[in-house]
C-alpha positions, 0 to 999 in steps of 0.5 A, a space after each residue: 114030159 110036155 103035153 102033146 096036142 096033135 090034129 091029123 087031117 088024114 089023106 084017106 076018106 071014108 064012104 058012108 052011102 054017097 057021102 065022102 068023109 075025111 077023118 080028123 084025128 086028135 091026139 092030146 096028153 092023156 091028162 085031157 081024157 074024156 074032154 070034148 073037142 069042137 071043130 067049128 067049120 062051115 056053120 057046123 060043130 063037129 065034136 069028139 070026146 077024147 078017150 083015156 089015151 087022149 085021142 079022138 076022131 072027127 069026120 068032115 065031109 070032103 066035098 066042102 070048100 076050103 075055109 076058116 075053122 076054129 078048134 076049141 080044144 081043152 083049154 085052148 082055141 085056135 084058128 085053122 084054115 081047113 082044106 077038106 080031104 087034104 093032109 094037114 097036121 097040127 102039133 103043140 107042146 105045152 108051153 111051146 108055139 103051135 106048129 103046122 105041117 102039110 097043106 095050108 101050112 103058111 096060111 095057118 102060120 099066118 093066122 096064128 101069128 102073134 101079130 094077129 093073136 094079140 090085137 088090142 087097141 086098149 079098150 080102157 081108153 076113152 072113146 076119142 082116143 080109142 077111135 083114133 087108134 082104131 082108124 089106123 089099124 086097117 092099114 096095119 092089117 093090110 100091110 102085114 098081109 101084103 108082106 106074107 107069101 100066101 096063095 092069091 085066092 086066100 089073100 083075096 078072102 083074107 082081105 075081106 076077113 080083116 076088114 070085118 075083124 077091124 069092124 068088130 073091134 069097134 063094135 065091141 068097144 062099148 062092152 069091152 070098155 065097160 068091162 075093163 073099167 067095171 062100169 055099170 053102163 056106157 053110152 057111146 056118142 052119136 059120132 060112134 054110132 055114125 061111124 059104125 053105120 058107115 062101115 057096116 056093109 052087106 057083102 054076099 061074097 063074104 057070107 062064109 066068113 065068120 067075122 062078117 056074120 059077127 059084124 052084122 050080129 054085133 051091130 044089131 045087138 048095139 041097136 037093140 040094146 040102145 032101144 032097150 035102154 030107151 024103153 026098158 022093154 026087152 021085147 022092144 029090143 027084139 023088135 028093133 033087131 028084126 026090123 033092122 034085118 027086114 029093112 037092111 038085109 037082102 041076102 036070104 041066107 044071111 037074113 035067116 041066120 040073123 033072124 035065127 040067132 036074134 030070136 035064139 039069143 033073146 029066149 036064152 037071156 030073156 025067156 019066152 014071155 011075149 015071144 009068141 007074136 014073133 013066131 010066125 015071122 020067124 017061120 016066114 023068114 027062116 027056110 032052113 029046116 034044120 035051123 027051124 027044127 033046132 029053134 023050135 026044140 029050144 023054144 019048147 025047152 025054155 017054155 018048160 022052164 017057165 015059173 010054175 012048170 014041173 022042174 025037169 027030173 035029174 039023177 046025178 052022182 054025188 062026190 061019194 059015187 051015190 045017185 041023187 035024184 031031184 025027187 029026193 028033196 020034195 017038201 023042200 025048196 031047192 036052190 041050185 048052183 051050176 058051176 065049173 072049176 075053170 069058171 072064175 065068176 062061179 068060184 067067186 060065188 061059191 063062198 057066198 053060196 055056202 054062206 047062204 047054206 049055213 044061214 038056212 041050215 035048219 030051214 026047209 031048203 036044200 042047197 045043191 052044187 052041180 058041176 059041169 066039169 068034164 074033168 072029174 079029178 079037177 072037180 074032186 080036187 077043188 072040193 077037197 082043197 076048198 073044203 066044200 061041203 053040202 050036196 056036190 053033184 057032177 054032170 057027165 056026158 050021159 046026163 041030159 041036165 044041161 040040155 033040159 035046163 038050157 045051161 049055156 052060160 055059168 054060173 047059173 042059179 035055179 030055184 025050185 019049190 017044195 012040190 018040184 016046180 020051177 020058181 025061177 030058172 034064172 035065179 039071182 046069184 048068192 051075191 045079189 041081196 035080192 037072193 037073201 031077201 027072196 029066200 027069207 020071204 019064202 021060208 017065213 
């Protein structure tokens, strides 16, 4: 039987105090039980965890304006035009195309069409050839939109979104070009920077369009990375990004969004060393209390992961169903590999991780694999199929490990000393020769 994926936007509402909510009901095949569904809409992530039948419910405030949403479901991502309070239905059989019913059907058919879903100008092309193709794309996008029979108000909004889709395709060229050709670095020409500067424009009317905010963020990243290459100092990257915001962004809402995402991303990738000088500026430029609270909580957690700090305690189940605690390994170094079965780079590191484990099997170090798989069966099957030995643990929805250790990207490696203190919360991977060198020094 095919796998069924259904989203019901129920026409009735729930009253919680004075706030009116619409229900969003998800129905997937029970194979996806206990997996999380995220509906990103109007700057918020609405979540549900599927039950044993593959069902889950999300509530959306009915008083929100209609707009673009993204559904991150089990092993799939789809655009969705959400109209709160209206009845909408989405179905998908495994191997078949997604199907929309109810309100905004024609809009969602258009947004998920193969034309828009498969945009690729060939990032492996050299800069001049890519830009030649890119310049032609906007007219193609506009022509495709004009051929659709879509509501006039949506068409106006979509014109703005398509312009920003077009801009982003150029902005991500340096990253995608390096990735596809496996280049260690790629430096665009001055002509490339000049082209971007001419197309990136502040537009208050596009504030709620995700692609518009991403254009501004991507441009800041390019400027910041360019500065980092020039000076070699990560704080100069952040300083460059914040200077751009102060000098070029007038819209207060977009300004505080960009300041928040810039500083949040910085501490995620570079840590908190030297960040103190920017904290007063953050508090001055960001007025949204929820945003500020979340940032400072995140900042505090990153501070707790600095070298020398006591490693956050965790207690997780192993492959045999036994509870294993971090404190069990006091007196030993602990090298942790955070991974998942669906993560390609993680799986490529596994053989190297276990090779290190074998090399140091008689030393005072424990090699600990911690999976963040939501699907327990997938985790168990991987361990059995690849005959993965050692200490195998898994994080569940009831564990705070991912939050305490700020796990946002995997694979992630953590090194803890014999007294349970952080040596490096973002340790080098097993494939990096520096890892073997550092472990050898510690153990000798």
